[in-house]
N, C-alpha and C positions, 0 to 999 in steps of 0.2 A: 383516259385522262393522261395528259402530258404533264410531267413533273420536272421541276428544276433539280430536285435532290430527294433521295430516299435515305432515311436513317434506318439501317437494317438490324432487326433482331435484338433490339434493346429491351431491357426490363423497364417498361414505361410506367411512370407514376402519374396516374390520373385520379380524379376525384373518386372514382369507383374502386380504386385499388391499384395493384401493381400487376401488369400483364405483359408478357413477351409479345411484341408486335413490331410492325414497321410503321414509320411515320413518313408520309408523303408531303413534300413542301412545294408550293408554287407561289411565286410573287411575294415571297417573304412570309406567307401564311401557312398554317397547317391545313392542307387540303384533303388529307386522307389518313385514317388510322385503320389498319387491318392486320390480320395475322400474317399475310404475305401480300406484298405489292409487286407488280411486274417491273423488274428493274430495267427491262428494255425500253420502258416508257419514260425513263428518267435520264437527265443529262449527267448526273453523278450519283454515286452510291457511297455512303459512309457506313462501314461495318461497326455496329455498336454491340456486337455479341459479348455477353458477359458484363456489360455496363448497366448501371442504373441510370435511366434517363429522367432527370428532374426538370421541372420548369425552371428556367433561369431565375436566380435570385433577384429580387428588387430591393436594393439597399436604400432605405428611405432616409438614411442619416449618415452623410459623409461630409468631410470638410476638405475641399480641394484648393482653397486658399487664394484663388485668383479673384480679382486683379491684384497685381503688384506684390503678391506674396507667393508667386509660383515657385520661387526657390525653396519654399517649404514643401509644397506639393502642388502640381498643376494638373490640368485636364489630361495631358498625354500620359504621364506616369501613373496618376491615380486611376485612370480608367483602364490602363493596361493591367494593373494589379487586380482591379475588380474583375476584369475578364478572366484572368488566370484563376480566380476563385469561383468561377461559375456564375458570376453576376452579369445580367444582361440589361439592367437599367438601374439608375440611381438618382437620388435627389440631393443636390448640393446645398449645404447650409449657408446662411447669409452672413456669418459673423467674422470669419477670419481673413477675408479679403480687405483691401484698402482701396476704395471705400467699401464699407459693408453694404449689403443689398437692402437698403432701407429707403431708397428713392428709385423712381423709374429711370433716372439717368444712370445710376449705379447698376441697375438690372440690365440696361442696354449694353453697358460696357462689358459686364460679365458674359452676356450672351454672345457678344462679338468675339470674345476670346475663346469661348468653348466651340464655336462653329468650326467644323472640319478637323477638330483635334481630339475628339473623344472616340474611343473604340466601341463603346456601347451607348445605349440610349440614355437620356438624362433630362432632368428638369431642375428647377430652382425654387428654393424657399425664399420668401421675403421676411423682413424683420419687423417686429414691433418694439420700438424704443421711445424714450421720452422725446417729444418734439416732432414725431412723424405721423401723428394720427391722420392728418389730411392726405398722407401718401398711401394709406392702406387700400382704399378703393382703386386708385390709379394703378397700384402694383398688381392688384387682382385682375384688373382689366388687361394689364400688360402680360399676364400669363404666369405669375408665380402660382405654385401649387397650393401653398398654405403659408402660414406665418409662424415665426419662432420668437419666443421671448424668454428672457432669463429673470427669474425671481431672485437669484443670487448674483453676485458680481462675476461677470465672465472673464475678468482680467483684461490685459492689454494696456496699451498706452496711447496717449494723444487724443486730440479732439475728435478725430474721425473714427475712434474705436466704437465697437458695439457696446451699448450700455444696458444695464439692468433696468427693468421697469419699476417705478414706484407703484404703490397700490392704486392710486387714482388713474394713472396711465393704463394699468392692466385692466381695470374695470371699464374705463371708457373705450379702450381698444377692443375689448371683448364685445361691447355693445355695437361698435361699428362693424367689426368682422361678422357678427351675427346678422346685421342688417342686410348684408349681401350674400349670406349663406356660406361664408368662408370657414376655415378651420385654423385653430391656433394650437401650436405645440409649445410645451413648457418644459424648461429645465427647472425642476421643482426642488429647490433647497432654500431654507429660510436664511436670508443674508444676515439678519440680526443675530441668529444663533451661531452661524459659522464665523462671522466676523469677530464676535466676542470670544469665542473659543480659540480662534487663531491668534488674536491679540494676547490672550492669557498664556498660550503655549510659547509665544515669542518672549514674553516677559520672564518666563520661568526657564528659558533656555532649552526648551523641548523642541527638537527639530527633526526627529526621525520619522520613519514610515508609520509606525503605530501612533505617534503623536498627531500626524496628519489625519489618519483615519479617525482618531478621537475628536478632532476638531470639526468633523462633518458627520455627526451621528445620524442614525435613522430618524430620530425625532425631528431633525431639520427637514428631512424629506417629507415626513408626515404633515408637519405644520404647513408647508407650502402647498402640498396636495389638497389639504382640507380647505385652505383659502381659495384656491383656484376652483374647486368644485362648488363652493358657495357662490362665487362670482358667476360660474356657468349656470347655476340654477336661476340666478337673478337676471341674467342677460340672454339666456338661450344660446350661448355660443357653443359651437362644437369644439371639443378639446381632444388633444392627443398628448400624452405624457411620454417624454423621451427618457431613455436609459433608466428605467425604474430599477432600483437596486435591492429592494426589500419586499418580502411577502406581505408585510403589514400595509405598505403603501398600495401594493397591487390589490389587496383586499378592499381597501377603501374605494379605489377606482371601480372595481367590479361591483361593489354594493351600489355605487352611484349609477352605474349602468342599469342595474336591476330596477332602480327607481325611475328610470326613463331618460336619464341624461345621455346625450350622444357623446360618449367619451371612450377612448381607447388608450392602451398602454403598450409600450415596447420595453424590452430589455435587450441586453447585449451578451454575446458569448463570454466576454471577460467576467461578467458577474456570475455566470453559470459554471465557468471552468476554473476560476482563480479565486483566491481568498487573500485576506490581509497578511497571512503568513507568506504567501507568494510575493506580495508587494514588498514585504521586508526582505525576502531572499533575493528578489530580482532587482530591487532598487527602483529608481524613478521611471524606468522603461514601463513599469506597471502602474504608474500614477495616473489617476483619473478622478473626475468629480461627477457624481458622488464617488467615494472611494470604494475599493474592494472591501467586502464585508467578511465576517467570521465564517467558519465552516458551517456552523448551525444556521446562520442566515442564508448561506448559499443553498443548503439542503431545503430550507423552507421555500426559497424562490423556485427551485425545481418543482416542488409540489404545487406552487401557484401556477407555473406554466402548464403542468400536467392537468391541473384543475380548470383550465380555460380562463384564468384571470389575466393572463398576458396575451395580447392579440398578435404581436408580431416581433420578429427578431431583426435588429439592425446592428451595424458594426460600430457606429459612432467613431469612424476612422478620423483621428485627429492628430495629424503628423506634425513634425517639427524637425529642424536640423538636429542631428544626434548630439552635438555638444550642449544643447539646451537641456538634455537629459543627463549627460554624463559629467558635465563640468559645472553643474549648479552648486552653489555654496551650501545649500541644505535641501532636504527633501521638499520643504515648503516652497523653495525658490525654483525648483525644477518645473519645466513645462508640464502641465497637467492634461495629457491626452494620450490615448492608446492607438497605435497603428495596428489595425487588425483586419482591414477589409478583404485582404486576399485569402483569409483563412476562415471566414465566418461559416460558409456553407459546409465546408469539410469538417469543421469542428462540431457543428450541430448534427451532421450525419454520423460522425465518429462516436460522439457521446450519446446522442439520442437513439440512433438506430442500432449501432453495433453493441454499445455497452448497456443501454437501458431497454432495448427491445421494442422501441417505438416502431410503428409503421412509417415508412418513408413518406406516406401521405401527410402525416402530422408535421414533418419538417417542411414539406412543400407548402402546407397551409401557412405556417409561421413565416416563411421566407419569401413566398411568392404570391399565393392567392390573396391572403388577407392584406398585405401591403397594396396590391393592385386595387382591391375593392375600396380600401380606405382612402386612397389618393386618386380615385376617379378613373382607374383603368380597368375596372371589371368589365368583362366582355371582350377585352382586347389582349390583355397580358395577364400573366400569373397562373395560367393553367395550360395543360396539354390537352387541347380539344380542337376540333375542326373549326376553322374560322378565326382562331387566335393567332397572334404573331408567333412565328416559329422561333421562340426563345428557349433554348435548351442547354442544360448542363449534363454532359456525359461523365459519370463518376465511376471510377474503378473501385469497387468496395472491397476488392481483394488485394489492394496495393497500400499497405501501411508504409509510411515513410517518416523520417525525421526531418523536420523543417530546419533549414539552415538559412542564415541571413542572406547569403548570396543568391538564394532562390527568390527572394522578394523583389518585386518590380516597382516598389515605391521609390521615390527619389532618395529618401534616407532610409537605409536598410536596417531598421531596428524594430523589434516586436517582442512582446512578452511570450509569444508562442515559439520563438526560435529555440531550438533544442528539444521541443516537444515532439513525441511520436504521435502522429495523427493516423487514424485507422483507415483512411481512404484518400483518394487523389482525384481531383478533377482532371480528366483526360482531354476534354475538348469543350469549348463553349461556342454556341451558335446563337447569333443575334439576328432576328428577322431573316433566317435562312442562310446566313453567311457565317462561315467559320471565323471567329475572331480570336480564338486561342486553341493551341494544341500543346499538350504536354510532351516532354521528351528530354533528351540530354543535350541537344545542340542549341545554337542561338535561334533556330527557327521555332523553338518551343516557347519563347517568352513573349510572343505577341508583337515583337518589334517589327515584323515583316507585314503586319496587317495595316491596311490603309486607314489613316485616321478618319477619312471621310465617312466611314460606315455608320458611326453613332449619330443619331439625330435627336434634336430636341423634341420631346413628345408631350410636353406641357407648354402652352395650353393644349388641351386635349382636342385633337382633330378626330373626325369621324373615322372609324376603322376602314 
């Protein structure tokens, strides 16, 4: 067997466990897995001795902000940061570009801007907003992976901004999405609750981090989750809940799944690693919606993850120019999004495997296998197995390091994880057999020498 590349002697994470072996790659696919492969039959050999070899992360929730908002984050910088974090595919959300991806014309524009500029593979979400019900099926036919809707106000300005759904649009949209077998993701917070509490905080002059957290309580998440689950039962629509922040909401979703609903839930590293105390200490760099929760809520969320109530981990990378964080008049006025995509896999391995004693297979399931299966790429991506895309993250589990802002490849180098010591480091990332990132101390380490043309749009899903 002639091979393009051999990954030599890594501790390879498969569904069966972790085993030291070689990976043979041919034509961008995993062609062989064996204790030892003949390196004379390969064009190149990469020594992974001492490295944990994970399936590349599939980050199903990122905001890269194009078109027309690439000065916040674009495909070039965002995908470079993802590659540096061991991510080999991502799904870009529909809301922060201008125009948002709620029409086929907007989708074509976004796709044209991504082509040839992403370092790793990608796909796009479409949006469900008031007034675009007739666009849902055309967007699906044009290749969006799934749809995203906000039950609360997503913010932003202007007529072209992404808008929250009213109840009737949500119900009708779910009926239409169900009619063609689509999937709807929801930002689940009750707008009536959060709006009333925000208004009360403003009237009383309460503008700090804890005031913001109090304006978006867990009950707002629960109310929205319950409503969406009811609509799903009535319409048969497949659902995915993004960035779930509480164990109680995760439990409601898991119970619905037990009743037979086709529903999944994700959470994010920031809900598992940080608390509202950190939000107060760090300031707006740690502001997000839903907000960071108490230490007790965080502990309960970990138990929900360990109990199988959470299906997958995503970053919800939501960048902005740093002054929108640092120069805001109040915590409420600051941009509400966390930049974290470069650190997601490292954080989950550091906290899950090193600190909590998880098997690396558990992290691989949450970050790769389950996202691939939920979003239509099972059998092609998300696992290290013969016939799958050679999407790999080589992680040095013996290399703790302190993250500094200058190491970030985002366009705007701020992160709540800056200054944190992380217990492992991505040493290299391989997408369909090609090295798209190498760690090191020089400029060659930051993926800027990698050709943009490598990443390909993989949704709509082509045959393997």
